[in-house]
C-alpha positions as CSV (number, residue, x, y, z in Angstrom):
1,X,116.6,129.5,115.1
2,X,118.9,128.3,112.1
3,X,118.1,124.3,113.1
4,X,114.3,125.7,112.5
5,X,114.8,127.0,109.6
6,X,117.0,124.4,108.4
7,X,114.7,121.4,109.2
8,X,111.8,123.6,107.6
9,X,113.9,123.8,104.2
10,X,115.1,120.2,104.4
11,X,111.7,118.3,105.5
12,X,109.6,119.2,102.4
13,X,112.5,117.8,100.4
14,X,112.7,114.5,102.3
15,X,109.0,114.2,102.5
16,X,108.8,114.9,98.7
17,X,111.4,112.3,97.9
18,X,109.7,109.9,100.5
19,X,105.9,109.5,99.2
20,X,107.4,110.1,95.2
21,X,109.2,106.6,95.9
22,X,106.3,105.3,97.6
23,X,103.9,106.1,95.1
24,X,106.5,104.6,92.3
25,X,106.6,101.6,94.0
26,X,102.7,101.3,94.7
27,X,102.1,101.9,91.0
28,X,104.9,99.4,90.2
29,X,103.9,96.9,92.5
30,X,100.2,97.4,91.2
31,X,101.5,97.1,87.4
32,X,103.2,93.4,88.3
33,X,100.0,92.2,90.5
34,X,97.4,93.7,89.0
35,X,94.8,92.6,91.1
36,X,96.5,92.8,94.3
37,X,94.1,95.3,95.8
38,X,90.6,94.6,94.8
39,X,91.3,90.7,94.9
40,X,90.0,90.0,98.8
41,X,86.6,91.6,97.2
42,X,86.2,88.8,94.8
């Protein structure tokens, strides 16, 4: 039971850090290559 409680307290922190870094990476890629996401549609 302790392991489940420990996992439930660690998993949101890890996922928040992961999604935050992923969002930052996507923002920086979009800043360096601004038309990369819309380029195939034109």
